[in-house]
N, C-alpha and C positions, 0 to 999 in steps of 0.2 A: 504494500500500499503506499510506495514512496510518493512523495509530491501530492498530485491530486488525483490519483487513480482511485478505483472503487473496488469495494469488496461486494461480490454478489453472492447470495445464498440461493441455490437451486434445490428444489425439493420435487419430489414425485407429487402427483395430482392428489388432491384431497377430495374423495367422494362426499357427496351431499347426503351424508349418513350420519348416525351418532358416532360410529367409529371413525369417519373422516373427520369429523369435528374434533375428535379427542386427538387425532395424529396432527391436526393443524395447530391445535393449542400447545402440544408437546413441542412442535417445530418452532412455533413462537417463543416459547420458554427457552428453547436451547439457543436461538439466535440472541435473544436478549442476554443470556449468559455469556456467550462468547463477546458480545459488545462490552459487557461489564468487565470481563476479564482483560480486554484489551485497553479499555479507556485510561487507566492509571499507567500504563506503560508506554506513553508516547514518547518516540525517538529512542525507544529500546528495542532491540531484537527479540521477538518473543517466538521461542520454538513451537512447533505444532505440538509438541508432547504437552505443552502447558494448557492444551485445549483438549486433551485426551477424554475428559468427561463428556464431550459433546460428539465424538467421532473417533475414528481410527487415524492417529497421527502418522504423517509420511516422514520417514527418517531424513535428516538434513534439509527440512524446511522451516522457513523462519517467516514471520510477519513483521512488518516495520510500520507501525502506526504512526501517522505524521501529524495528527491534528485532533484535539477534543474540544468540545463534545463532539461525538460523531452525529452525522445527520443521516436520517433513513428516508429512502424514497421508495415506499412498497410498490410492487408492480405485480399485477396479475396477468397471466396469459390463458385465454380461454382455449380448450382444446375440443376436438371434434374426432370422434372415433372414426377411423377410415372406412368401416362398413357402414357408416352412416352419410357419407359423402353423397350418395345418389339421392337420400331423401332431402339432403340440404339443397343440392342443386336443382331438384324438382321444385322446392318451395320457392326458390327465386328464378326460376326459368324465364325466359323472354316470353311475355305475354301481351296480346293485345289489351289495351286498357280503355281506348276511347269508344264510344262515348260513356262507358260504363265508369263506375269508381274504380280507382287504380287498385288492382289486386296484389297480393304477396309481395313480390319484390319492390313494387313501387311504394308501397307502404313501408316495408323494411328499410328501403333506401331514402325515406324522406319525402314521398310526394312523386309527382310526375317528374322522373329523372330519365334521361336518355339511355339507350342500350348501352350496356358496359362503360357508363361514364357516371360520375357523381354529380353532374350539373342538372339542375332543374329547367325544365322546358315545358311550358304549358301546352305546346303544341306536339309533345311527344305521343306516337301512337301505340308505343309498347315500351316495356320496363323489363330490366333484370339482366340476365347474362345469358350468352348463348349456350350451346351444346357442352356437355361436359369435357368432351374431347377437345373443344377449342379453348376451354379455361384451362 
């Protein structure tokens, strides 16, 4: 973490179930523990073994925290199971929308949007994406 680099914590997906909620809570506690362990050691080499409580240390790996307090910027990446891609593309496929109310993709993408573009256009006749093979 020298200079202005970042530390990123990558986890497996947390299912929206009671077990997934428990796993998320445990991950958050572990991340907070790592941050608490590093905060008082600014400008000092911290061996990975000092964080063994939170995972398996790697020999000869060190962290060098450069500033405190640490700032967090949580990020979540949504996932889609590969076997559900056909359902997803069907839901947003290119469809005629005029003169009826815009269906599916036009609603998902914010109104009358042109095919394969995020731009609104009141004269658009269809909305969404083309065939999966095109995508």
